Backbone as numpy.savetxt, mean C-alpha at the origin, in Angstrom:
# Nx Ny Nz CAx CAy CAz Cx Cy Cz
9.13 -12.47 9.18 8.99 -11.31 8.46 7.72 -11.51 7.65
6.68 -10.84 7.83 5.43 -10.60 7.04 5.93 -9.91 5.79
5.43 -10.55 4.40 5.99 -9.42 3.53 4.49 -8.08 3.38
3.82 -8.08 3.36 2.67 -7.48 3.63 2.73 -6.65 4.94
3.06 -5.59 5.15 2.79 -5.41 6.22 2.30 -3.62 6.27
1.95 -3.23 7.47 2.21 -1.38 7.28 3.24 -0.99 6.98
3.26 0.46 5.63 4.30 1.02 5.00 4.85 0.00 4.15
4.49 -1.48 3.76 5.44 -1.79 2.83 4.74 -1.03 0.87
5.48 -0.52 0.08 5.19 0.00 -0.92 4.86 -1.05 -1.97
4.05 -1.24 -2.44 3.66 -2.76 -3.37 3.10 -1.45 -4.95
3.28 -2.48 -5.66 3.13 -2.09 -7.53 1.76 -2.99 -7.64
0.36 -1.96 -8.03 -0.57 -2.83 -8.24 -0.39 -3.32 -9.53
-1.03 -4.84 -9.66 -0.83 -5.45 -11.23 -1.84 -5.92 -11.77
-2.94 -5.68 -10.65 -4.44 -5.86 -11.71 -5.18 -4.67 -10.83
-6.69 -4.62 -11.99 -7.22 -3.90 -11.43 -7.11 -2.26 -12.12
-8.32 -1.35 -12.53 -8.28 -0.29 -12.51 -7.02 0.38 -12.81
-6.67 0.55 -11.37 -5.40 0.93 -10.83 -3.93 0.36 -11.00
-4.32 -0.77 -12.16 -2.69 -1.10 -12.32 -2.00 -0.45 -13.04
-0.27 -0.75 -12.37 0.85 -0.02 -12.74 1.21 1.31 -11.62
-0.03 1.47 -10.74 0.44 2.38 -9.49 1.05 2.08 -8.51
1.86 2.61 -8.12 2.08 2.28 -6.51 1.46 2.89 -5.80
1.39 2.20 -4.13 0.33 1.94 -3.44 1.20 1.47 -2.15
0.62 1.77 -1.10 1.45 1.33 0.40 0.71 0.94 1.56
0.38 -0.46 1.88 -0.14 -1.08 2.81 -0.88 -0.33 4.24
-2.13 0.14 4.42 -2.22 0.72 5.26 -2.52 0.12 6.65
-3.06 -1.25 6.18 -3.84 -1.84 7.17 -3.74 -3.69 6.70
-3.29 -4.63 7.38 -3.82 -5.86 7.09 -5.03 -6.44 7.43
-5.39 -6.96 6.58 -7.36 -7.18 7.40 -7.07 -8.93 7.22
-7.08 -9.60 6.98 -6.45 -10.89 6.70 -5.55 -11.75 5.94
-5.51 -12.94 6.01 -4.31 -13.75 4.94 -4.18 -13.12 4.17
-5.60 -12.50 3.33 -5.78 -12.84 1.95 -6.00 -11.17 0.89
-6.13 -10.38 2.35 -6.72 -8.86 1.81 -5.85 -7.88 2.93
-5.66 -6.55 2.14 -4.91 -5.60 2.81 -5.62 -4.08 2.68
-5.85 -3.24 3.35 -6.14 -1.66 3.08 -5.38 -1.28 2.70
-4.78 -0.67 1.25 -4.05 0.16 0.37 -4.62 1.33 0.20
-3.78 2.47 -0.46 -4.04 3.89 -0.13 -2.56 4.05 -1.03
-2.51 5.76 -1.48 -1.21 5.93 -2.32 -2.30 6.92 -2.95
-1.15 7.94 -3.27 -1.02 9.47 -4.24 -2.07 9.23 -5.40
-2.00 7.95 -5.82 -2.91 7.95 -7.24 -3.88 6.39 -7.23
-3.93 6.61 -5.77 -4.63 5.04 -5.81 -5.83 5.37 -4.54
-7.21 4.76 -4.79 -8.21 5.21 -3.56 -7.94 4.53 -2.65
-8.17 4.83 -1.41 -8.22 3.72 0.03 -8.85 2.66 -0.46
-8.53 1.36 -0.75 -9.77 0.24 -0.78 -9.20 -0.74 0.06
-9.70 -2.14 -0.26 -9.56 -3.44 -0.14 -8.95 -4.20 -1.05
-7.89 -4.32 -0.98 -7.46 -5.22 -1.76 -6.65 -6.65 -1.69
-6.85 -6.97 -2.82 -6.66 -9.16 -2.82 -4.71 -8.80 -2.74
-4.36 -9.70 -2.17 -2.48 -9.66 -2.14 -2.28 -10.44 -2.97
-2.87 -10.58 -3.96 -2.82 -11.39 -5.56 -2.33 -10.42 -6.50
-3.67 -9.30 -5.69 -3.56 -7.93 -7.02 -2.49 -7.02 -6.76
-1.20 -7.40 -5.80 0.07 -6.62 -5.87 1.31 -7.34 -5.51
2.29 -6.84 -5.57 3.35 -7.10 -6.11 4.27 -6.03 -4.96
4.92 -6.92 -4.01 5.61 -5.91 -3.01 6.99 -5.51 -3.26
7.57 -4.67 -2.81 8.54 -4.11 -3.65 9.38 -4.46 -2.16
11.10 -3.52 -2.29 11.91 -3.54 -1.17 11.05 -2.67 -0.42
10.85 -1.46 -0.97 10.97 0.10 -0.02 9.86 -0.29 0.69
9.78 0.59 1.73 8.61 0.98 2.86 8.75 2.08 3.44
7.68 2.91 3.35 7.84 3.79 4.59 7.55 3.96 6.07
7.52 5.03 6.05 7.15 4.76 8.15 5.66 5.53 8.35
4.42 4.48 8.57 3.29 5.27 8.95 3.10 4.09 9.76
1.67 5.09 10.69 1.05 3.96 11.69 -0.05 3.49 10.55
-0.56 2.01 11.62 -1.46 1.62 11.36 -3.10 2.56 10.74
-3.86 2.62 9.69 -4.59 3.21 9.56 -4.31 4.69 9.27
-3.31 5.04 8.63 -2.77 6.14 8.72 -3.85 7.22 7.32
-3.85 8.35 7.65 -4.63 9.10 6.74 -4.11 9.40 5.51
-5.12 9.28 4.63 -4.92 9.90 3.15 -3.52 10.76 2.91
-3.76 11.99 3.64 -2.77 13.12 4.21 -1.39 12.60 4.26
-1.20 11.52 5.46 0.09 11.04 6.13 0.79 9.88 5.38
0.10 9.50 4.20 0.21 8.42 3.33 1.05 9.42 2.19
0.20 10.53 1.69 0.71 11.20 0.36 1.96 11.70 1.01
2.06 12.63 2.64 3.62 13.23 2.80 4.59 11.70 2.98
4.28 10.69 3.24 5.32 9.58 3.19 6.04 9.48 2.01
4.98 9.10 1.14 5.24 8.71 -0.47 6.43 10.28 -0.96
6.71 11.33 -0.66 7.21 12.18 -1.01 8.94 12.07 -0.66
8.74 10.87 0.92 10.05 11.04 1.63 10.62 9.75 0.17
10.23 8.97 -0.94 10.65 7.91 -1.50 11.24 8.75 -3.12
11.83 7.87 -3.24 12.42 7.88 -4.61 12.36 7.22 -5.48
């Protein structure tokens, strides 16, 4: 099982959005993923700046901001 997979909820631990929750929208390579979230801009992020959680939402690869925001409403 890959820790950083599409739909995995993560906490940003570095950068200007540190402390915010986001989700993996796309895996770019072994060091970078594309993240998005309600309070996080969609951008490429180093996996060293993320802390994965046990939570996962159901989205497809490359989901839109609207899809991500709606999926976030389903988690507690």
